[in-house]
C-alpha positions in Angstrom: -91.7 -109.8 -58.4 -91.1 -110.8 -54.8 -92.4 -114.4 -55.1 -90.1 -115.4 -58.0 -87.1 -114.0 -56.1 -88.2 -115.9 -52.9 -88.5 -119.1 -54.9 -84.9 -118.9 -56.0 -83.5 -117.9 -52.6 -81.3 -120.5 -50.7 -83.6 -120.9 -47.8 -86.9 -121.4 -49.7 -86.8 -125.2 -50.1 -85.8 -126.0 -46.4 -88.6 -123.7 -45.3 -91.2 -125.5 -47.5 -89.9 -128.9 -46.2 -90.2 -127.8 -42.6 -93.7 -126.4 -43.1 -94.8 -129.6 -44.9 -93.5 -131.8 -42.0 -95.4 -129.6 -39.4 -98.6 -129.8 -41.5 -98.3 -133.6 -41.8 -97.8 -134.1 -38.1 -100.8 -131.9 -37.4 -103.0 -133.8 -39.8 -101.9 -137.1 -38.2 -102.7 -136.0 -34.6 -106.1 -134.5 -35.7 -107.1 -137.4 -38.0 -110.8 -138.6 -37.8 -111.6 -141.0 -34.9 -112.7 -143.9 -37.2 -109.3 -144.0 -38.9 -107.5 -143.9 -35.6 -109.7 -146.7 -34.2 -109.2 -149.1 -37.1 -105.4 -148.7 -37.2 -105.1 -149.3 -33.5 -107.5 -152.2 -33.6 -105.7 -153.9 -36.5 -102.3 -153.4 -34.8 -103.7 -154.8 -31.5 -105.2 -157.8 -33.2 -101.8 -158.7 -34.8 -100.1 -158.3 -31.4 -102.7 -160.4 -29.7 -102.5 -163.1 -32.4 -98.7 -163.3 -32.0 -99.1 -163.5 -28.3 -101.7 -166.3 -28.5 -99.4 -168.3 -30.9 -96.5 -168.0 -28.4 -98.8 -169.1 -25.6 -100.3 -172.0 -27.5 -97.0 -173.3 -28.7 -95.7 -176.2 -26.5 -92.7 -175.3 -24.5 -89.6 -177.2 -25.8 -86.8 -177.5 -23.3 -83.3 -177.5 -24.9 -82.4 -181.1 -26.0 -80.1 -183.0 -23.6 -76.7 -184.1 -24.7 -77.8 -187.6 -25.7 -80.5 -186.4 -28.1 -79.8 -187.2 -31.8 -82.6 -186.0 -34.2 -83.7 -188.3 -37.0 -81.6 -188.0 -40.1 -78.7 -186.1 -38.5 -76.1 -188.3 -40.1 -77.5 -187.6 -43.6 -77.4 -183.8 -43.1 -74.7 -181.7 -44.8 -71.2 -182.0 -43.3 -70.2 -178.6 -44.7 -71.2 -176.4 -41.8 -69.3 -173.3 -40.6 -71.0 -172.3 -37.3 -72.1 -174.1 -34.2 -75.7 -172.8 -34.7 -75.9 -175.1 -37.8 -75.5 -178.2 -35.6 -78.7 -180.2 -34.9 -79.0 -178.6 -31.5 -76.9 -176.5 -29.1 -75.9 -179.5 -26.9 -75.0 -181.7 -29.9 -71.7 -183.5 -29.4 -71.2 -182.4 -25.8 -70.4 -186.1 -25.0 -67.0 -185.5 -26.8 -65.9 -183.0 -24.1 -64.4 -185.1 -21.4 -64.1 -183.6 -17.9 -60.6 -183.1 -16.5 -59.0 -180.9 -13.8 -59.6 -177.3 -14.6 -56.1 -176.1 -13.7 -54.6 -178.8 -15.9 -56.9 -177.9 -18.7 -55.9 -174.3 -18.4 -52.2 -175.3 -18.6 -52.9 -177.2 -21.8 -54.7 -174.2 -23.3 -51.8 -171.9 -22.4 -49.5 -174.2 -24.5 -51.7 -173.4 -27.5 -51.4 -169.7 -27.0 -47.6 -170.0 -27.5 -48.3 -170.6 -31.3 -49.0 -167.5 -33.4 -50.0 -169.6 -36.3 -53.9 -170.1 -36.2 -55.1 -173.4 -34.7 -58.7 -174.0 -35.4 -59.2 -177.3 -33.7 -57.0 -178.9 -31.0 -57.1 -181.9 -28.7 -54.6 -183.5 -26.2 -54.5 -187.2 -25.9 -52.5 -190.2 -24.6 -51.2 -191.3 -21.3 -49.9 -187.8 -20.5 -53.5 -186.7 -20.3 -55.5 -189.8 -19.2 -54.1 -192.5 -17.0 -53.5 -195.9 -18.6 -53.2 -197.9 -15.4 -56.1 -199.4 -13.5 -54.7 -198.5 -10.1 -53.2 -195.2 -9.2 -51.4 -196.8 -6.3 -49.6 -199.3 -8.6 -48.8 -196.6 -11.2 -46.1 -194.7 -9.3 -42.9 -194.6 -11.3 -39.4 -193.4 -10.5 -38.5 -192.5 -14.1 -37.2 -189.0 -14.6 -39.7 -186.4 -15.7 -39.4 -185.4 -19.4 -40.6 -181.8 -18.4 -37.8 -179.3 -17.8 -40.0 -176.9 -15.7 -43.7 -177.7 -15.9 -46.5 -175.7 -14.3 -47.8 -176.9 -10.9 -51.0 -178.2 -12.5 -49.1 -180.5 -14.8 -47.0 -181.8 -11.9 -50.2 -182.5 -9.8 -52.0 -184.2 -12.7 -49.0 -186.4 -13.5 -47.9 -187.0 -10.0 -48.0 -190.8 -10.5 -45.7 -190.6 -13.5 -44.7 -187.7 -15.7 -45.2 -188.3 -19.4 -44.9 -186.3 -22.7 -48.3 -184.7 -23.6 -49.5 -185.3 -27.1 -51.5 -182.8 -29.2 -53.2 -182.6 -32.5 -53.6 -179.2 -34.2 -56.3 -178.8 -36.9 -55.5 -176.0 -39.3 -57.3 -174.5 -42.3 -54.3 -173.8 -44.6 -51.3 -176.1 -44.2 -48.6 -174.2 -46.0 -49.6 -170.9 -44.4 -49.6 -172.5 -41.0 -46.1 -174.0 -41.4 -44.8 -170.7 -42.9 -45.8 -168.8 -39.8 -44.6 -171.6 -37.4 -41.2 -171.9 -39.1 -40.7 -168.2 -38.6 -41.7 -168.4 -34.9 -40.4 -171.9 -34.0 -37.7 -173.0 -36.4 -36.2 -175.2 -33.7 -39.3 -177.4 -33.7 -38.5 -178.8 -37.1 -36.0 -181.3 -38.3 -33.5 -180.8 -41.2 -36.5 -180.4 -43.6 -36.6 -176.7 -42.6 -33.5 -176.2 -44.7 -35.2 -177.4 -47.9 -35.9 -174.8 -50.7 -39.4 -173.4 -50.4 -39.5 -175.0 -47.0 -43.1 -174.3 -46.0 -44.3 -175.7 -49.4 -42.1 -178.8 -49.1 -43.2 -179.5 -45.5 -46.9 -179.0 -46.3 -46.5 -181.4 -49.3 -44.9 -184.0 -47.1 -47.7 -183.6 -44.6 -50.7 -183.7 -46.9 -49.5 -186.2 -49.6 -47.7 -188.9 -47.6 -49.0 -191.2 -44.8 -52.1 -190.2 -43.0 -51.8 -186.5 -43.6 -50.3 -185.6 -40.3 -46.9 -183.8 -39.6 -45.4 -184.5 -36.2 -42.9 -182.5 -34.2 -41.8 -184.6 -31.2 -39.9 -183.6 -28.1 -40.7 -179.9 -28.1 -40.6 -177.9 -24.9 -43.4 -175.3 -24.5 -44.0 -173.5 -21.2 -41.6 -175.8 -19.5 -43.6 -178.9 -20.6 -42.4 -181.5 -23.0 -44.9 -182.1 -25.8 -45.3 -183.8 -29.2 -47.7 -182.1 -31.6 -49.1 -183.2 -35.0 -50.5 -180.8 -37.6 -53.4 -181.9 -39.8 -55.6 -180.0 -42.3 -59.2 -179.8 -41.2 -60.5 -181.2 -44.5 -58.2 -184.3 -44.1 -59.4 -184.7 -40.5 -63.1 -184.4 -41.4 -62.8 -186.9 -44.3 -61.1 -189.5 -42.1 -63.8 -189.1 -39.4 -66.7 -189.6 -41.8 -65.2 -192.0 -44.3 -62.5 -193.9 -42.4 -60.1 -193.7 -45.3 -57.1 -194.1 -43.0 -58.6 -194.4 -39.4 -55.4 -192.7 -38.2 -56.9 -189.8 -36.5 -60.5 -191.2 -36.4 -59.1 -194.0 -34.3 -57.5 -191.6 -31.8 -60.8 -189.7 -31.5 -62.7 -193.0 -30.8 -61.0 -193.0 -27.4 -61.2 -190.3 -24.8 -59.3 -187.1 -25.6 -59.4 -183.6 -24.2 -60.7 -181.1 -26.8 -59.2 -177.7 -26.2 -60.4 -175.8 -29.3 -63.6 -177.0 -31.0 -64.8 -176.6 -34.6 -68.5 -177.2 -35.7 -67.6 -179.2 -38.8 -65.2 -181.5 -36.8 -67.7 -181.9 -33.9 -70.4 -183.1 -36.4 -67.9 -185.4 -38.2 -66.6 -186.8 -35.0 -70.1 -187.7 -33.8 -70.4 -189.7 -37.1 -67.1 -191.3 -36.3 -68.1 -192.3 -32.8 -71.4 -193.9 -33.8 -69.6 -195.7 -36.7 -67.2 -197.1 -34.2 -70.1 -198.3 -32.0 -71.8 -199.9 -34.9 -68.6 -201.6 -36.0 -68.0 -203.1 -32.6 -71.7 -204.2 -32.3 -71.4 -206.1 -35.6 -68.3 -207.9 -34.2 -69.9 -208.8 -30.8 -72.5 -211.5 -29.7 -75.9 -210.8 -28.4 -74.8 -210.2 -24.8 -71.6 -208.5 -23.6 -70.2 -206.2 -21.0 -69.2 -202.5 -21.3 -65.6 -203.4 -21.0 -65.8 -205.9 -23.9 -67.5 -203.2 -26.0 -65.1 -200.4 -25.3 -62.0 -202.7 -25.7 -63.4 -203.7 -29.1 -63.8 -200.0 -30.1 -60.4 -198.9 -28.7 -58.7 -201.8 -30.4 -59.9 -201.0 -33.9 -57.2 -198.4 -34.7 -54.5 -200.8 -33.4 -55.3 -203.6 -35.9 -52.6 -203.5 -38.4 -50.7 -200.7 -36.7 -46.9 -201.3 -37.1 -46.4 -200.0 -33.5 -48.2 -203.1 -32.3 -46.9 -205.6 -34.9 -43.6 -204.2 -36.1 -42.6 -203.1 -39.5 -39.6 -203.7 -41.9 -37.9 -206.1 -39.4 -38.2 -203.6 -36.5 -40.1 -205.1 -33.5 -43.3 -203.8 -32.1 -42.9 -200.6 -30.0 -46.2 -200.6 -28.1 -47.3 -202.4 -25.0 -49.3 -205.5 -26.1 -51.7 -204.9 -23.2 -52.3 -201.2 -24.1 -55.9 -201.5 -25.2 -56.9 -203.3 -22.0 -55.0 -200.7 -19.9 -56.7 -197.8 -21.7 -60.2 -199.1 -21.2 -59.6 -200.4 -17.7 -58.4 -197.0 -16.5 -60.8 -194.9 -18.5 -64.1 -196.8 -18.5 -66.1 -193.8 -17.1 -64.7 -191.6 -19.9 -65.7 -194.2 -22.5 -69.1 -194.1 -21.0 -69.3 -190.4 -21.4 -68.5 -190.8 -25.1 -70.7 -193.8 -25.9 -73.6 -194.0 -23.5 -75.5 -191.1 -25.2 -75.1 -192.9 -28.5 -76.1 -196.3 -27.1 -79.3 -194.6 -25.8 -80.1 -193.5 -29.4 -79.6 -196.8 -31.2 -82.7 -198.9 -31.5 -81.0 -202.3 -31.4 -78.8 -202.1 -28.2 -79.6 -201.3 -24.6 -78.4 -201.8 -21.1 -79.7 -204.9 -19.4 -78.4 -204.5 -15.9 -80.2 -203.6 -12.6 -77.3 -201.4 -11.6 -78.1 -198.8 -14.3 -79.5 -195.7 -12.6 -83.1 -195.3 -13.5 -84.7 -191.9 -14.2 -81.3 -190.1 -13.9 -80.4 -188.2 -17.1 -76.7 -188.0 -17.7 -75.7 -190.6 -15.1 -72.6 -191.5 -17.1 -71.3 -187.9 -16.7 -71.8 -188.0 -13.0 -69.8 -191.2 -12.7 -67.0 -189.8 -15.0 -66.8 -186.6 -12.9 -66.6 -188.6 -9.7 -63.8 -190.7 -11.0 -62.2 -187.6 -12.6 -60.3 -189.1 -15.5 -59.5 -192.5 -14.1 -57.6 -191.4 -11.0 -59.6 -193.6 -8.7 -59.5 -197.4 -8.3 -61.3 -199.6 -10.8 -63.6 -201.2 -8.2 -65.1 -197.7 -7.5 -66.5 -197.4 -11.1 -70.2 -198.2 -11.4 -70.4 -201.9 -12.4 -66.8 -202.7 -11.4 -64.0 -203.7 -13.7 -66.2 -205.2 -16.4 -68.8 -202.4 -16.3 -72.5 -202.9 -16.9 -74.1 -205.6 -19.1 -75.7 -204.8 -22.5 -77.8 -206.8 -25.0 -78.3 -206.2 -28.7 -81.0 -207.2 -31.1 -79.7 -209.7 -33.6 -82.5 -209.1 -36.1 -81.0 -209.2 -39.6 -82.9 -206.1 -40.7 -81.5 -204.0 -38.0 -78.0 -205.4 -38.4 -78.3 -204.9 -42.1 -79.1 -201.2 -41.5 -75.9 -201.0 -39.4 -73.8 -202.4 -42.2 -75.3 -199.9 -44.6 -74.5 -197.0 -42.3 -70.8 -197.9 -41.9 -68.3 -195.3 -43.2 -68.2 -195.1 -46.9 -64.6 -196.1 -47.6 -64.7 -198.9 -45.0 -68.1 -200.1 -46.2 -66.8 -200.6 -49.8 -63.9 -202.7 -48.5 -66.4 -204.9 -46.7 -68.6 -205.2 -49.8 -65.7 -206.3 -51.9 -64.6 -208.9 -49.3 -68.0 -210.6 -49.7 -68.3 -210.2 -53.5 -66.3 -213.3 -54.3 -67.9 -215.4 -51.5 -71.4 -214.6 -52.7 -70.4 -215.2 -56.3 -71.8 -211.8 -57.5 -70.9 -210.9 -61.1 -69.3 -207.6 -62.0 -72.4 -205.9 -63.4 -74.6 -207.0 -60.5 -72.0 -205.8 -58.1 -71.8 -202.4 -59.7 -75.6 -202.1 -59.1 -75.0 -203.0 -55.4 -72.3 -200.3 -55.1 -74.5 -197.8 -56.9 -77.4 -198.5 -54.6 -75.1 -198.0 -51.6 -74.0 -194.5 -52.6 -75.0 -192.0 -49.9 -75.7 -189.2 -52.4 -76.9 -188.9 -55.9 -76.9 -185.8 -58.2 -80.4 -185.0 -57.0 -80.6 -185.8 -53.3 -79.1 -187.5 -50.2 -80.3 -191.1 -49.9 -81.8 -192.6 -46.7 -79.3 -195.2 -45.6 -81.2 -198.4 -45.1 -79.8 -201.8 -45.6 -81.1 -204.0 -48.5 -80.9 -207.7 -49.2 -77.1 -207.6 -49.7 -76.4 -205.9 -46.4 -78.8 -208.2 -44.5 -76.9 -211.2 -46.0 -73.6 -209.8 -44.9 -75.0 -209.2 -41.4 -76.0 -212.8 -41.1 -72.6 -214.3 -42.0 -70.8 -216.2 -39.3 -67.4 -214.9 -40.3 -68.5 -211.2 -40.2 -66.2 -210.5 -37.2 -63.2 -211.9 -39.1 -64.1 -210.1 -42.3 -64.5 -206.7 -40.5 -61.3 -207.1 -38.6 -59.5 -207.8 -42.0 -61.1 -204.6 -43.4 -60.0 -202.6 -40.4 -56.5 -204.0 -40.7 -56.2 -203.2 -44.4 -57.5 -199.7 -43.7 -55.0 -199.0 -40.9 -51.9 -200.9 -42.1 -50.6 -198.8 -45.1 -51.3 -195.3 -43.7 -49.8 -196.1 -40.3 -46.7 -197.8 -41.8 -46.0 -194.9 -44.2 -46.7 -192.4 -41.4 -44.1 -194.2 -39.2 -41.6 -194.0 -42.0 -42.4 -190.4 -42.6 -41.8 -189.7 -38.9 -38.1 -190.5 -39.4 -37.8 -187.5 -41.7 -40.2 -185.1 -40.0 -38.9 -185.8 -36.5 -35.3 -186.3 -37.5 -33.3 -189.5 -37.1 -32.2 -188.8 -33.5 -35.6 -187.8 -32.1 -37.3 -190.7 -34.0 -34.9 -193.3 -32.6 -35.4 -191.8 -29.1 -39.2 -192.0 -29.5 -39.1 -195.6 -30.7 -36.6 -196.7 -28.0 -38.9 -195.2 -25.2 -42.0 -196.9 -26.7 -40.1 -200.2 -27.0 -38.9 -200.0 -23.4 -42.4 -199.2 -22.2 -43.8 -202.0 -24.2 -41.4 -204.5 -22.7 -42.4 -203.4 -19.2 -46.0 -204.0 -20.0 -45.6 -207.4 -21.7 -45.4 -209.5 -18.5 -48.4 -207.8 -17.1 -50.3 -208.3 -20.3 -49.4 -212.0 -20.3 -50.4 -212.4 -16.7 -53.8 -210.7 -17.4 -54.3 -213.0 -20.4 -53.8 -216.1 -18.2 -56.1 -214.7 -15.6 -58.8 -214.1 -18.2 -58.3 -217.7 -19.5 -58.8 -219.1 -16.0 -62.0 -217.1 -15.4 -63.4 -218.2 -18.7 
């Protein structure tokens, strides 16, 4: 009778469990020797095999910044983390070195916005000098900054200028809703529209190049202009060149303040596309300065700020491209030398190129520190180093095939009539040029049509026309949109200042043109 009562008592099951555990532990520790030996031996063998595999595996140092693995352009653009990039140093050429204190001042400006900014860069003459001589760049113009930090004063000591920013955001309407609450004074009269955040996001995304600018804004005592763009809009322009509005800005040196993995990958595609486009428009032998001026000038072809629009004269300095490259040649090197080293059809052909020194372009950029030194101190002088490219039609045909999608289609259509290709045959050409099918991503190699285009004598003219048609409409509509987004008063002020600056630069540009003509 005692056992049944014990079985139903509350402490019976815990007692049995404890005894079972003790018995199991005792059996394990006193198990037969042969069982113990086989278990330990098998475990040791596995550990030894793993160790040998680690020892036999060749040591792979982390790739340098210039390394671009095969097929990286064909990989998926929809990445969300930096670990999904081809390697951990991928795209580091995009991060231009500037003064640390000035960089921190720029970052502090970003922290004054509560709305989330996923990607941001600062650009323009307020960040990088656009004069080839710091001694000749001193200006007596009044500073636009009411009370700037010391770092901004030091960096712009030869002439204070408004600092331009681009903010990449994930959700346009949400961002403007938060920013309108925190900074209503940043916006023009559009802030009084019904459903204002929805209206402003619609104006941003559906008109012009997909950017919404707020000019003449004071943050931390510094006068800035900032543009807001959706990350998807930015990524598409970088890879496809459907407007070249922001892709063109990122083809020149900028200071990235907040990075995003998808944009870094897309911008690397943008940079190598700009390099290929310039090479297709250049002869067999050329200088660095010629190459970088060709790249920097792409986004200004058809830009109304350079040509004028609706009867309003051009606002930009006609010598702007030459000024940008002349002052920032080391920074252009940092962007493009790693890409040049990865292209099979172009190379440096100059005895002044440092041999056996990895990342020499970075060292030169850091030494010059953002173009603050004289031009003659740059490696290679004003014109830079000399390059040569292989004019083999197969290699140049591959470059044509690897141009950005939207831009490439424009180029194909420009040669359709010239080659006399019928509609059905041309449809086959377009289908063959698609980067992706329903089943897979195609390897982008040029065919007979691309090789024929690459061999045309008028290729430079045709490509310039395609760039112009890409840039002209988005830039013009963006300029018109700016009247509403910035307000009439601020827009006129912006145009007037640009116009005055352009008139100042015109005599210098004409003199430089005459000098070039004499030297040629």
